[in-house]
BATORVEX-534260 format. One record per residue: x, y, z of N, C-alpha, C, O, CB in turn; residue in one letter. Coordinates in nm, 3 decimals. Glycine has a CB too. Layout:
<n_c1=X; n_c2=Y; n_c3=Z; ca_c1=X; ca_c2=Y; ca_c3=Z; c_c1=X; c_c2=Y; c_c3=Z; o_c1=X; o_c2=Y; o_c3=Z; cb_c1=X; cb_c2=Y; cb_c3=Z; gukol=A>
...
This chain:
<n_c1=30.039; n_c2=24.483; n_c3=-4.548; ca_c1=29.995; ca_c2=24.356; ca_c3=-4.601; c_c1=29.952; c_c2=24.268; c_c3=-4.483; o_c1=30.030; o_c2=24.245; o_c3=-4.391; cb_c1=30.109; cb_c2=24.288; cb_c3=-4.686; gukol=M>
<n_c1=29.828; n_c2=24.221; n_c3=-4.488; ca_c1=29.777; ca_c2=24.136; ca_c3=-4.382; c_c1=29.802; c_c2=23.989; c_c3=-4.410; o_c1=29.854; o_c2=23.951; o_c3=-4.515; cb_c1=29.629; cb_c2=24.160; cb_c3=-4.364; gukol=G>
<n_c1=29.766; n_c2=23.908; n_c3=-4.314; ca_c1=29.785; ca_c2=23.763; ca_c3=-4.327; c_c1=29.705; c_c2=23.708; c_c3=-4.444; o_c1=29.751; o_c2=23.618; o_c3=-4.514; cb_c1=29.744; cb_c2=23.692; cb_c3=-4.196; gukol=L>
<n_c1=29.585; n_c2=23.761; n_c3=-4.466; ca_c1=29.502; ca_c2=23.717; ca_c3=-4.578; c_c1=29.569; c_c2=23.746; c_c3=-4.712; o_c1=29.562; o_c2=23.664; o_c3=-4.804; cb_c1=29.366; cb_c2=23.785; cb_c3=-4.572; gukol=G>
<n_c1=29.634; n_c2=23.861; n_c3=-4.723; ca_c1=29.705; ca_c2=23.895; ca_c3=-4.846; c_c1=29.820; c_c2=23.799; c_c3=-4.871; o_c1=29.844; o_c2=23.756; o_c3=-4.984; cb_c1=29.757; cb_c2=24.040; cb_c3=-4.840; gukol=D>
<n_c1=29.893; n_c2=23.767; n_c3=-4.764; ca_c1=30.004; ca_c2=23.674; ca_c3=-4.776; c_c1=29.954; c_c2=23.535; c_c3=-4.819; o_c1=30.014; o_c2=23.470; o_c3=-4.904; cb_c1=30.081; cb_c2=23.664; cb_c3=-4.643; gukol=F>
<n_c1=29.844; n_c2=23.492; n_c3=-4.759; ca_c1=29.786; ca_c2=23.361; ca_c3=-4.793; c_c1=29.741; c_c2=23.359; c_c3=-4.938; o_c1=29.761; o_c2=23.259; o_c3=-5.007; cb_c1=29.668; cb_c2=23.327; cb_c3=-4.700; gukol=A>
<n_c1=29.681; n_c2=23.467; n_c3=-4.985; ca_c1=29.638; ca_c2=23.475; ca_c3=-5.124; c_c1=29.757; c_c2=23.467; c_c3=-5.220; o_c1=29.750; o_c2=23.400; o_c3=-5.323; cb_c1=29.559; cb_c2=23.604; cb_c3=-5.149; gukol=D>
<n_c1=29.865; n_c2=23.536; n_c3=-5.185; ca_c1=29.984; ca_c2=23.532; ca_c3=-5.271; c_c1=30.045; c_c2=23.393; c_c3=-5.273; o_c1=30.089; o_c2=23.346; o_c3=-5.378; cb_c1=30.088; cb_c2=23.634; cb_c3=-5.222; gukol=K>
<n_c1=30.048; n_c2=23.326; n_c3=-5.158; ca_c1=30.102; ca_c2=23.189; ca_c3=-5.152; c_c1=30.015; c_c2=23.094; c_c3=-5.233; o_c1=30.066; o_c2=23.008; o_c3=-5.304; cb_c1=30.113; cb_c2=23.140; cb_c3=-5.006; gukol=A>
<n_c1=29.885; n_c2=23.110; n_c3=-5.222; ca_c1=29.792; ca_c2=23.026; ca_c3=-5.299; c_c1=29.810; c_c2=23.049; c_c3=-5.448; o_c1=29.811; o_c2=22.953; o_c3=-5.526; cb_c1=29.646; cb_c2=23.055; cb_c3=-5.257; gukol=K>
<n_c1=29.824; n_c2=23.174; n_c3=-5.490; ca_c1=29.846; ca_c2=23.205; ca_c3=-5.632; c_c1=29.976; c_c2=23.145; c_c3=-5.682; o_c1=29.982; o_c2=23.090; o_c3=-5.792; cb_c1=29.847; cb_c2=23.356; cb_c3=-5.653; gukol=D>
<n_c1=30.080; n_c2=23.154; n_c3=-5.602; ca_c1=30.210; ca_c2=23.099; ca_c3=-5.641; c_c1=30.201; c_c2=22.947; c_c3=-5.655; o_c1=30.255; o_c2=22.890; o_c3=-5.750; cb_c1=30.319; cb_c2=23.136; cb_c3=-5.538; gukol=A>
<n_c1=30.133; n_c2=22.882; n_c3=-5.562; ca_c1=30.120; ca_c2=22.737; ca_c3=-5.567; c_c1=30.035; c_c2=22.693; c_c3=-5.684; o_c1=30.064; o_c2=22.592; o_c3=-5.748; cb_c1=30.060; cb_c2=22.683; cb_c3=-5.438; gukol=A>
<n_c1=29.931; n_c2=22.767; n_c3=-5.714; ca_c1=29.842; ca_c2=22.728; ca_c3=-5.824; c_c1=29.909; c_c2=22.746; c_c3=-5.960; o_c1=29.866; o_c2=22.688; o_c3=-6.059; cb_c1=29.712; cb_c2=22.808; cb_c3=-5.819; gukol=S>
<n_c1=30.015; n_c2=22.827; n_c3=-5.965; ca_c1=30.086; ca_c2=22.849; ca_c3=-6.090; c_c1=30.210; c_c2=22.762; c_c3=-6.103; o_c1=30.284; o_c2=22.775; o_c3=-6.201; cb_c1=30.125; cb_c2=22.994; cb_c3=-6.102; gukol=N>
<n_c1=30.234; n_c2=22.673; n_c3=-6.008; ca_c1=30.352; ca_c2=22.589; ca_c3=-6.010; c_c1=30.309; c_c2=22.443; c_c3=-6.007; o_c1=30.258; o_c2=22.393; o_c3=-5.907; cb_c1=30.445; cb_c2=22.621; cb_c3=-5.890; gukol=N>
<n_c1=30.330; n_c2=22.375; n_c3=-6.119; ca_c1=30.284; ca_c2=22.236; ca_c3=-6.134; c_c1=30.349; c_c2=22.142; c_c3=-6.032; o_c1=30.283; o_c2=22.052; o_c3=-5.981; cb_c1=30.313; cb_c2=22.185; cb_c3=-6.275; gukol=E>
<n_c1=30.476; n_c2=22.164; n_c3=-6.002; ca_c1=30.545; ca_c2=22.077; ca_c3=-5.906; c_c1=30.487; c_c2=22.093; c_c3=-5.766; o_c1=30.469; o_c2=21.994; o_c3=-5.695; cb_c1=30.695; cb_c2=22.108; cb_c3=-5.906; gukol=Q>
<n_c1=30.457; n_c2=22.215; n_c3=-5.726; ca_c1=30.397; ca_c2=22.240; ca_c3=-5.595; c_c1=30.260; c_c2=22.173; c_c3=-5.588; o_c1=30.225; o_c2=22.112; o_c3=-5.487; cb_c1=30.386; cb_c2=22.392; cb_c3=-5.568; gukol=V>
<n_c1=30.183; n_c2=22.186; n_c3=-5.696; ca_c1=30.052; ca_c2=22.122; ca_c3=-5.699; c_c1=30.064; c_c2=21.971; c_c3=-5.687; o_c1=29.987; o_c2=21.908; o_c3=-5.615; cb_c1=29.978; cb_c2=22.159; cb_c3=-5.829; gukol=Q>
<n_c1=30.160; n_c2=21.913; n_c3=-5.757; ca_c1=30.178; ca_c2=21.768; ca_c3=-5.754; c_c1=30.215; c_c2=21.721; c_c3=-5.613; o_c1=30.156; o_c2=21.625; o_c3=-5.563; cb_c1=30.287; cb_c2=21.726; cb_c3=-5.854; gukol=E>
<n_c1=30.311; n_c2=21.788; n_c3=-5.549; ca_c1=30.351; ca_c2=21.751; ca_c3=-5.413; c_c1=30.236; c_c2=21.771; c_c3=-5.315; o_c1=30.214; o_c2=21.689; o_c3=-5.226; cb_c1=30.474; cb_c2=21.832; cb_c3=-5.370; gukol=F>
<n_c1=30.165; n_c2=21.880; n_c3=-5.330; ca_c1=30.051; ca_c2=21.906; ca_c3=-5.242; c_c1=29.943; c_c2=21.801; c_c3=-5.257; o_c1=29.888; o_c2=21.753; o_c3=-5.157; cb_c1=29.993; cb_c2=22.043; cb_c3=-5.270; gukol=G>
<n_c1=29.913; n_c2=21.766; n_c3=-5.378; ca_c1=29.810; ca_c2=21.664; ca_c3=-5.403; c_c1=29.856; c_c2=21.528; c_c3=-5.351; o_c1=29.775; o_c2=21.451; o_c3=-5.298; cb_c1=29.779; cb_c2=21.655; cb_c3=-5.554; gukol=E>
<n_c1=29.985; n_c2=21.497; n_c3=-5.366; ca_c1=30.037; ca_c2=21.372; ca_c3=-5.312; c_c1=30.022; c_c2=21.369; c_c3=-5.160; o_c1=29.987; o_c2=21.265; o_c3=-5.103; cb_c1=30.185; cb_c2=21.353; cb_c3=-5.351; gukol=Q>
<n_c1=30.047; n_c2=21.480; n_c3=-5.096; ca_c1=30.032; ca_c2=21.489; ca_c3=-4.951; c_c1=29.887; c_c2=21.468; c_c3=-4.908; o_c1=29.860; o_c2=21.398; o_c3=-4.811; cb_c1=30.082; cb_c2=21.623; cb_c3=-4.900; gukol=G>
<n_c1=29.795; n_c2=21.530; n_c3=-4.982; ca_c1=29.653; ca_c2=21.511; ca_c3=-4.951; c_c1=29.611; c_c2=21.366; c_c3=-4.973; o_c1=29.534; o_c2=21.311; o_c3=-4.895; cb_c1=29.567; cb_c2=21.605; cb_c3=-5.037; gukol=L>
<n_c1=29.662; n_c2=21.306; n_c3=-5.080; ca_c1=29.630; ca_c2=21.166; ca_c3=-5.108; c_c1=29.679; c_c2=21.075; c_c3=-4.996; o_c1=29.608; o_c2=20.985; o_c3=-4.951; cb_c1=29.692; cb_c2=21.122; cb_c3=-5.242; gukol=D>
<n_c1=29.802; n_c2=21.099; n_c3=-4.951; ca_c1=29.858; ca_c2=21.017; ca_c3=-4.842; c_c1=29.779; c_c2=21.036; c_c3=-4.713; o_c1=29.756; o_c2=20.940; o_c3=-4.640; cb_c1=30.007; cb_c2=21.052; cb_c3=-4.819; gukol=K>
<n_c1=29.739; n_c2=21.158; n_c3=-4.685; ca_c1=29.661; ca_c2=21.184; ca_c3=-4.564; c_c1=29.525; c_c2=21.115; c_c3=-4.572; o_c1=29.479; o_c2=21.057; o_c3=-4.474; cb_c1=29.642; cb_c2=21.336; cb_c3=-4.544; gukol=A>
<n_c1=29.461; n_c2=21.121; n_c3=-4.688; ca_c1=29.332; ca_c2=21.054; ca_c3=-4.706; c_c1=29.347; c_c2=20.903; c_c3=-4.694; o_c1=29.264; o_c2=20.837; o_c3=-4.632; cb_c1=29.270; cb_c2=21.091; cb_c3=-4.842; gukol=A>
<n_c1=29.452; n_c2=20.848; n_c3=-4.754; ca_c1=29.476; ca_c2=20.703; ca_c3=-4.744; c_c1=29.500; c_c2=20.662; c_c3=-4.599; o_c1=29.450; o_c2=20.559; o_c3=-4.554; cb_c1=29.597; cb_c2=20.663; cb_c3=-4.831; gukol=D>
<n_c1=29.576; n_c2=20.743; n_c3=-4.526; ca_c1=29.604; ca_c2=20.712; ca_c3=-4.385; c_c1=29.475; c_c2=20.716; c_c3=-4.302; o_c1=29.453; o_c2=20.631; o_c3=-4.215; cb_c1=29.707; cb_c2=20.810; cb_c3=-4.327; gukol=A>
<n_c1=29.391; n_c2=20.815; n_c3=-4.329; ca_c1=29.264; ca_c2=20.825; ca_c3=-4.256; c_c1=29.175; c_c2=20.706; c_c3=-4.288; o_c1=29.111; o_c2=20.650; o_c3=-4.199; cb_c1=29.191; cb_c2=20.957; cb_c3=-4.292; gukol=A>
<n_c1=29.170; n_c2=20.667; n_c3=-4.415; ca_c1=29.088; ca_c2=20.551; ca_c3=-4.452; c_c1=29.143; c_c2=20.423; c_c3=-4.391; o_c1=29.066; o_c2=20.338; o_c3=-4.347; cb_c1=29.081; cb_c2=20.538; cb_c3=-4.605; gukol=N>
<n_c1=29.274; n_c2=20.408; n_c3=-4.390; ca_c1=29.335; ca_c2=20.290; ca_c3=-4.329; c_c1=29.306; c_c2=20.285; c_c3=-4.179; o_c1=29.275; o_c2=20.179; o_c3=-4.125; cb_c1=29.487; cb_c2=20.290; cb_c3=-4.353; gukol=D>
<n_c1=29.315; n_c2=20.399; n_c3=-4.112; ca_c1=29.295; ca_c2=20.404; ca_c3=-3.968; c_c1=29.150; c_c2=20.374; c_c3=-3.929; o_c1=29.124; o_c2=20.324; o_c3=-3.820; cb_c1=29.336; cb_c2=20.540; cb_c3=-3.914; gukol=A>
<n_c1=29.057; n_c2=20.406; n_c3=-4.018; ca_c1=28.915; ca_c2=20.386; ca_c3=-3.987; c_c1=28.856; c_c2=20.265; c_c3=-4.059; o_c1=28.735; o_c2=20.241; o_c3=-4.051; cb_c1=28.836; cb_c2=20.510; cb_c3=-4.025; gukol=T>
<n_c1=28.939; n_c2=20.190; n_c3=-4.128; ca_c1=28.889; ca_c2=20.074; ca_c3=-4.201; c_c1=28.791; c_c2=20.114; c_c3=-4.310; o_c1=28.697; o_c2=20.040; o_c3=-4.339; cb_c1=28.823; cb_c2=19.978; cb_c3=-4.107; gukol=G>
<n_c1=28.812; n_c2=20.228; n_c3=-4.370; ca_c1=28.726; ca_c2=20.282; ca_c3=-4.478; c_c1=28.583; c_c2=20.310; c_c3=-4.431; o_c1=28.494; o_c2=20.332; o_c3=-4.514; cb_c1=28.722; cb_c2=20.185; cb_c3=-4.595; gukol=D>
<n_c1=28.560; n_c2=20.309; n_c3=-4.302; ca_c1=28.426; ca_c2=20.334; ca_c3=-4.248; c_c1=28.376; c_c2=20.474; c_c3=-4.282; o_c1=28.256; o_c2=20.495; o_c3=-4.301; cb_c1=28.425; cb_c2=20.315; cb_c3=-4.095; gukol=K>
<n_c1=28.467; n_c2=20.568; n_c3=-4.291; ca_c1=28.429; ca_c2=20.707; ca_c3=-4.318; c_c1=28.486; c_c2=20.756; c_c3=-4.450; o_c1=28.520; o_c2=20.874; o_c3=-4.464; cb_c1=28.477; cb_c2=20.797; cb_c3=-4.205; gukol=F>
<n_c1=28.497; n_c2=20.668; n_c3=-4.547; ca_c1=28.563; ca_c2=20.702; ca_c3=-4.673; c_c1=28.492; c_c2=20.816; c_c3=-4.748; o_c1=28.557; o_c2=20.896; o_c3=-4.814; cb_c1=28.571; cb_c2=20.580; cb_c3=-4.762; gukol=S>
<n_c1=28.359; n_c2=20.822; n_c3=-4.738; ca_c1=28.287; ca_c2=20.932; ca_c3=-4.804; c_c1=28.326; c_c2=21.066; c_c3=-4.744; o_c1=28.347; o_c2=21.163; o_c3=-4.816; cb_c1=28.136; cb_c2=20.911; cb_c3=-4.794; gukol=D>
<n_c1=28.334; n_c2=21.071; n_c3=-4.610; ca_c1=28.372; ca_c2=21.195; ca_c3=-4.544; c_c1=28.518; c_c2=21.230; c_c3=-4.570; o_c1=28.552; o_c2=21.347; o_c3=-4.587; cb_c1=28.347; cb_c2=21.184; cb_c3=-4.393; gukol=Q>
<n_c1=28.604; n_c2=21.128; n_c3=-4.574; ca_c1=28.745; ca_c2=21.152; ca_c3=-4.604; c_c1=28.759; c_c2=21.208; c_c3=-4.745; o_c1=28.835; o_c2=21.302; o_c3=-4.768; cb_c1=28.827; cb_c2=21.022; cb_c3=-4.590; gukol=V>
<n_c1=28.684; n_c2=21.151; n_c3=-4.839; ca_c1=28.689; ca_c2=21.201; ca_c3=-4.977; c_c1=28.638; c_c2=21.345; c_c3=-4.987; o_c1=28.692; o_c2=21.425; o_c3=-5.062; cb_c1=28.606; cb_c2=21.110; cb_c3=-5.068; gukol=D>
<n_c1=28.533; n_c2=21.375; n_c3=-4.911; ca_c1=28.482; ca_c2=21.513; ca_c3=-4.910; c_c1=28.585; c_c2=21.609; c_c3=-4.854; o_c1=28.605; o_c2=21.719; o_c3=-4.906; cb_c1=28.352; cb_c2=21.521; cb_c3=-4.828; gukol=Q>
<n_c1=28.652; n_c2=21.568; n_c3=-4.747; ca_c1=28.757; ca_c2=21.651; ca_c3=-4.688; c_c1=28.873; c_c2=21.668; c_c3=-4.783; o_c1=28.929; o_c2=21.778; o_c3=-4.794; cb_c1=28.806; cb_c2=21.590; cb_c3=-4.557; gukol=G>
<n_c1=28.911; n_c2=21.561; n_c3=-4.852; ca_c1=29.019; ca_c2=21.566; ca_c3=-4.951; c_c1=28.984; c_c2=21.667; c_c3=-5.060; o_c1=29.066; o_c2=21.751; o_c3=-5.097; cb_c1=29.045; cb_c2=21.426; cb_c3=-5.012; gukol=H>
<n_c1=28.862; n_c2=21.657; n_c3=-5.111; ca_c1=28.821; ca_c2=21.747; ca_c3=-5.219; c_c1=28.815; c_c2=21.892; c_c3=-5.172; o_c1=28.855; o_c2=21.983; o_c3=-5.244; cb_c1=28.685; cb_c2=21.704; cb_c3=-5.274; gukol=D>
<n_c1=28.763; n_c2=21.913; n_c3=-5.050; ca_c1=28.755; ca_c2=22.049; ca_c3=-4.996; c_c1=28.894; c_c2=22.109; c_c3=-4.976; o_c1=28.917; o_c2=22.226; o_c3=-5.008; cb_c1=28.677; cb_c2=22.049; cb_c3=-4.863; gukol=A>
<n_c1=28.986; n_c2=22.029; n_c3=-4.924; ca_c1=29.123; ca_c2=22.078; ca_c3=-4.904; c_c1=29.189; c_c2=22.107; c_c3=-5.038; o_c1=29.259; o_c2=22.207; o_c3=-5.053; cb_c1=29.206; cb_c2=21.976; cb_c3=-4.825; gukol=A>
<n_c1=29.167; n_c2=22.019; n_c3=-5.134; ca_c1=29.224; ca_c2=22.038; ca_c3=-5.267; c_c1=29.173; c_c2=22.167; c_c3=-5.330; o_c1=29.250; o_c2=22.243; o_c3=-5.389; cb_c1=29.191; cb_c2=21.919; cb_c3=-5.356; gukol=S>
<n_c1=29.043; n_c2=22.191; n_c3=-5.318; ca_c1=28.985; ca_c2=22.314; ca_c3=-5.372; c_c1=29.037; c_c2=22.437; c_c3=-5.299; o_c1=29.069; o_c2=22.539; o_c3=-5.361; cb_c1=28.832; cb_c2=22.309; cb_c3=-5.364; gukol=D>
<n_c1=29.045; n_c2=22.428; n_c3=-5.166; ca_c1=29.092; ca_c2=22.542; ca_c3=-5.086; c_c1=29.236; c_c2=22.578; c_c3=-5.117; o_c1=29.275; o_c2=22.694; o_c3=-5.110; cb_c1=29.077; cb_c2=22.511; cb_c3=-4.937; gukol=A>
<n_c1=29.316; n_c2=22.476; n_c3=-5.153; ca_c1=29.456; ca_c2=22.501; ca_c3=-5.185; c_c1=29.477; c_c2=22.536; c_c3=-5.332; o_c1=29.590; o_c2=22.561; o_c3=-5.376; cb_c1=29.539; cb_c2=22.380; cb_c3=-5.150; gukol=L>
<n_c1=29.369; n_c2=22.537; n_c3=-5.408; ca_c1=29.378; ca_c2=22.576; ca_c3=-5.549; c_c1=29.420; c_c2=22.465; c_c3=-5.642; o_c1=29.466; o_c2=22.491; o_c3=-5.753; cb_c1=29.473; cb_c2=22.688; cb_c3=-5.562; gukol=G>
<n_c1=29.404; n_c2=22.340; n_c3=-5.598; ca_c1=29.443; ca_c2=22.228; ca_c3=-5.683; c_c1=29.330; c_c2=22.187; c_c3=-5.776; o_c1=29.351; o_c2=22.107; o_c3=-5.868; cb_c1=29.486; cb_c2=22.110; cb_c3=-5.599; gukol=F>
<n_c1=29.210; n_c2=22.240; n_c3=-5.755; ca_c1=29.098; ca_c2=22.212; ca_c3=-5.845; c_c1=29.049; c_c2=22.070; c_c3=-5.838; o_c1=29.039; o_c2=22.012; o_c3=-5.730; cb_c1=29.136; cb_c2=22.243; cb_c3=-5.984; gukol=G>
<n_c1=29.019; n_c2=22.012; n_c3=-5.954; ca_c1=28.958; ca_c2=21.880; ca_c3=-5.963; c_c1=29.059; c_c2=21.768; c_c3=-5.972; o_c1=29.022; o_c2=21.655; o_c3=-6.005; cb_c1=28.868; cb_c2=21.873; cb_c3=-6.080; gukol=D>
<n_c1=29.185; n_c2=21.794; n_c3=-5.945; ca_c1=29.287; ca_c2=21.690; ca_c3=-5.958; c_c1=29.269; c_c2=21.577; c_c3=-5.858; o_c1=29.322; o_c2=21.468; o_c3=-5.879; cb_c1=29.424; cb_c2=21.751; cb_c3=-5.940; gukol=K>
<n_c1=29.195; n_c2=21.600; n_c3=-5.751; ca_c1=29.177; ca_c2=21.498; ca_c3=-5.648; c_c1=29.073; c_c2=21.393; c_c3=-5.681; o_c1=29.054; o_c2=21.301; o_c3=-5.602; cb_c1=29.141; cb_c2=21.562; cb_c3=-5.522; gukol=G>
<n_c1=29.005; n_c2=21.403; n_c3=-5.795; ca_c1=28.900; ca_c2=21.309; ca_c3=-5.827; c_c1=28.949; c_c2=21.167; c_c3=-5.846; o_c1=28.873; o_c2=21.073; o_c3=-5.823; cb_c1=28.830; cb_c2=21.353; cb_c3=-5.950; gukol=E>
<n_c1=29.074; n_c2=21.148; n_c3=-5.887; ca_c1=29.126; ca_c2=21.014; ca_c3=-5.908; c_c1=29.193; c_c2=20.959; c_c3=-5.782; o_c1=29.269; o_c2=20.863; o_c3=-5.789; cb_c1=29.225; cb_c2=21.014; cb_c3=-6.023; gukol=D>
<n_c1=29.164; n_c2=21.021; n_c3=-5.668; ca_c1=29.228; ca_c2=20.982; ca_c3=-5.541; c_c1=29.183; c_c2=20.846; c_c3=-5.493; o_c1=29.260; o_c2=20.775; o_c3=-5.429; cb_c1=29.200; cb_c2=21.085; cb_c3=-5.435; gukol=Q>
<n_c1=29.060; n_c2=20.808; n_c3=-5.524; ca_c1=29.007; ca_c2=20.682; ca_c3=-5.473; c_c1=29.079; c_c2=20.564; c_c3=-5.537; o_c1=29.109; o_c2=20.564; o_c3=-5.656; cb_c1=28.856; cb_c2=20.672; cb_c3=-5.500; gukol=K>
<n_c1=29.106; n_c2=20.464; n_c3=-5.453; ca_c1=29.171; ca_c2=20.342; ca_c3=-5.504; c_c1=29.074; c_c2=20.228; c_c3=-5.505; o_c1=29.110; o_c2=20.117; o_c3=-5.544; cb_c1=29.294; cb_c2=20.306; cb_c3=-5.419; gukol=D>
């Protein structure tokens, strides 16, 4: 079993667990908020794109759409 196989199994486990998804999404939201605060929202479009890409990569899907405040 390679590292890619392990990562796929972890991603599958997380995508099937609502609590893991919720905590993961909260972490991404906090990171995006911190980045926006640190930059004075100057790069909010890029932060939102990064948030969405990370959310998709982690298997959280479209749950990050309501991240903007």
